[in-house]
ZADO-1210 file (C-alpha; in nm, 4 decimals, padded with zeros to 6 digits):
<atoms>
<atom x="00.0000" y="00.0000" z="00.0000" code="UNK" pos="1"/>
<atom x="00.1339" y="00.3406" z="-00.0977" code="UNK" pos="2"/>
<atom x="00.1744" y="00.6305" z="00.1437" code="UNK" pos="3"/>
<atom x="00.0226" y="00.9688" z="00.0560" code="UNK" pos="4"/>
<atom x="00.3663" y="01.0977" z="-00.0524" code="UNK" pos="5"/>
<atom x="00.4296" y="00.7879" z="-00.2677" code="UNK" pos="6"/>
<atom x="00.0898" y="00.8389" z="-00.4373" code="UNK" pos="7"/>
<atom x="00.1779" y="01.2041" z="-00.4974" code="UNK" pos="8"/>
<atom x="00.5096" y="01.0934" z="-00.6486" code="UNK" pos="9"/>
<atom x="00.3329" y="00.8488" z="-00.8838" code="UNK" pos="10"/>
<atom x="00.1200" y="01.1356" z="-01.0169" code="UNK" pos="11"/>
<atom x="00.4222" y="01.3640" z="-01.0503" code="UNK" pos="12"/>
<atom x="00.6250" y="01.0962" z="-01.2331" code="UNK" pos="13"/>
<atom x="00.3440" y="01.0139" z="-01.4767" code="UNK" pos="14"/>
<atom x="00.2942" y="01.3843" z="-01.5515" code="UNK" pos="15"/>
<atom x="00.6643" y="01.4783" z="-01.5660" code="UNK" pos="16"/>
<atom x="00.7746" y="01.1847" z="-01.7805" code="UNK" pos="17"/>
<atom x="00.4575" y="01.1693" z="-01.9896" code="UNK" pos="18"/>
<atom x="00.4470" y="00.7921" z="-01.9445" code="UNK" pos="19"/>
<atom x="00.3143" y="00.6154" z="-02.2530" code="UNK" pos="20"/>
<atom x="00.1688" y="00.3380" z="-02.0420" code="UNK" pos="21"/>
<atom x="-00.0136" y="00.4203" z="-01.7241" code="UNK" pos="22"/>
<atom x="00.1364" y="00.2374" z="-01.4277" code="UNK" pos="23"/>
<atom x="-00.0664" y="-00.0170" z="-01.2328" code="UNK" pos="24"/>
<atom x="-00.3331" y="00.1400" z="-01.0092" code="UNK" pos="25"/>
<atom x="-00.1345" y="00.0421" z="-00.7013" code="UNK" pos="26"/>
<atom x="00.2330" y="-00.0064" z="-00.7966" code="UNK" pos="27"/>
<atom x="00.4594" y="-00.1653" z="-00.5395" code="UNK" pos="28"/>
<atom x="00.6511" y="00.1004" z="-00.3449" code="UNK" pos="29"/>
<atom x="00.9591" y="-00.1247" z="-00.3742" code="UNK" pos="30"/>
<atom x="00.9413" y="-00.1825" z="-00.7520" code="UNK" pos="31"/>
<atom x="01.2331" y="-00.0341" z="-00.9472" code="UNK" pos="32"/>
<atom x="01.1613" y="00.3192" z="-01.0696" code="UNK" pos="33"/>
<atom x="01.4035" y="00.3098" z="-01.3619" code="UNK" pos="34"/>
<atom x="01.4781" y="00.0277" z="-01.6044" code="UNK" pos="35"/>
<atom x="01.3046" y="-00.2656" z="-01.7693" code="UNK" pos="36"/>
<atom x="01.1351" y="-00.3857" z="-01.4487" code="UNK" pos="37"/>
<atom x="00.9878" y="-00.0405" z="-01.3778" code="UNK" pos="38"/>
<atom x="00.6069" y="-00.0296" z="-01.3780" code="UNK" pos="39"/>
<atom x="00.6490" y="00.3170" z="-01.5336" code="UNK" pos="40"/>
<atom x="00.8788" y="00.2099" z="-01.8200" code="UNK" pos="41"/>
<atom x="01.1313" y="00.4825" z="-01.7332" code="UNK" pos="42"/>
<atom x="01.4865" y="00.5230" z="-01.8589" code="UNK" pos="43"/>
<atom x="01.7869" y="00.7338" z="-01.7569" code="UNK" pos="44"/>
<atom x="01.6571" y="01.0477" z="-01.9314" code="UNK" pos="45"/>
<atom x="01.3372" y="01.0184" z="-01.7288" code="UNK" pos="46"/>
<atom x="01.5525" y="00.9929" z="-01.4152" code="UNK" pos="47"/>
<atom x="01.6993" y="01.3360" z="-01.4887" code="UNK" pos="48"/>
<atom x="01.3492" y="01.4812" z="-01.5315" code="UNK" pos="49"/>
<atom x="01.2379" y="01.3257" z="-01.2015" code="UNK" pos="50"/>
<atom x="01.5390" y="01.4701" z="-01.0163" code="UNK" pos="51"/>
<atom x="01.4624" y="01.8193" z="-01.1514" code="UNK" pos="52"/>
<atom x="01.0905" y="01.7884" z="-01.0689" code="UNK" pos="53"/>
<atom x="01.1615" y="01.6657" z="-00.7147" code="UNK" pos="54"/>
<atom x="01.4103" y="01.9458" z="-00.6529" code="UNK" pos="55"/>
<atom x="01.1582" y="02.2066" z="-00.7703" code="UNK" pos="56"/>
<atom x="00.8499" y="02.0673" z="-00.5962" code="UNK" pos="57"/>
<atom x="01.0010" y="01.9519" z="-00.2676" code="UNK" pos="58"/>
<atom x="01.2967" y="02.1932" z="-00.2411" code="UNK" pos="59"/>
<atom x="01.5420" y="01.9099" z="-00.1884" code="UNK" pos="60"/>
<atom x="01.8790" y="01.8664" z="-00.3499" code="UNK" pos="61"/>
<atom x="01.9767" y="01.5330" z="-00.5067" code="UNK" pos="62"/>
<atom x="02.3466" y="01.5929" z="-00.5623" code="UNK" pos="63"/>
<atom x="02.5689" y="01.3258" z="-00.7075" code="UNK" pos="64"/>
<atom x="02.4980" y="01.0552" z="-00.9606" code="UNK" pos="65"/>
<atom x="02.5598" y="00.7934" z="-00.6921" code="UNK" pos="66"/>
<atom x="02.3062" y="00.9586" z="-00.4601" code="UNK" pos="67"/>
<atom x="02.0474" y="00.9856" z="-00.7361" code="UNK" pos="68"/>
<atom x="02.0909" y="00.6164" z="-00.8174" code="UNK" pos="69"/>
<atom x="02.0174" y="00.5247" z="-00.4564" code="UNK" pos="70"/>
<atom x="01.7313" y="00.7726" z="-00.4216" code="UNK" pos="71"/>
<atom x="01.5641" y="00.6649" z="-00.7474" code="UNK" pos="72"/>
<atom x="01.5822" y="00.2944" z="-00.6652" code="UNK" pos="73"/>
<atom x="01.2067" y="00.2827" z="-00.5842" code="UNK" pos="74"/>
<atom x="00.9095" y="00.4980" z="-00.4839" code="UNK" pos="75"/>
<atom x="00.9838" y="00.4138" z="-00.1221" code="UNK" pos="76"/>
<atom x="01.3492" y="00.5279" z="-00.1381" code="UNK" pos="77"/>
<atom x="01.2487" y="00.8487" z="-00.3173" code="UNK" pos="78"/>
<atom x="00.9750" y="00.9248" z="-00.0623" code="UNK" pos="79"/>
<atom x="01.2110" y="00.8537" z="00.2292" code="UNK" pos="80"/>
<atom x="01.4751" y="01.0831" z="00.0809" code="UNK" pos="81"/>
<atom x="01.2221" y="01.3657" z="00.0415" code="UNK" pos="82"/>
<atom x="01.0931" y="01.3216" z="00.3976" code="UNK" pos="83"/>
<atom x="01.4470" y="01.3279" z="00.5375" code="UNK" pos="84"/>
<atom x="01.5700" y="01.6247" z="00.3303" code="UNK" pos="85"/>
<atom x="01.2773" y="01.8644" z="00.3012" code="UNK" pos="86"/>
<atom x="01.3634" y="02.2240" z="00.3846" code="UNK" pos="87"/>
</atoms>
């Protein structure tokens, strides 16, 4: 079951990345966000768009490539990062 923030992130990702396929109604919060197993069908270019959108909307900074890889592992890791780094 998705948290309110995870649900908000699903909507933001679908809108930001203009997903061709709509994700499942209730995607797993631990499913990969990027790559072939992603319920969103996202690639590395989408990852950049998500980082920019998150930084703008939640006023958080996702700095290095290594950090962004960890943060964008799943909806859960992205939501946890935002909760821990909101200004």
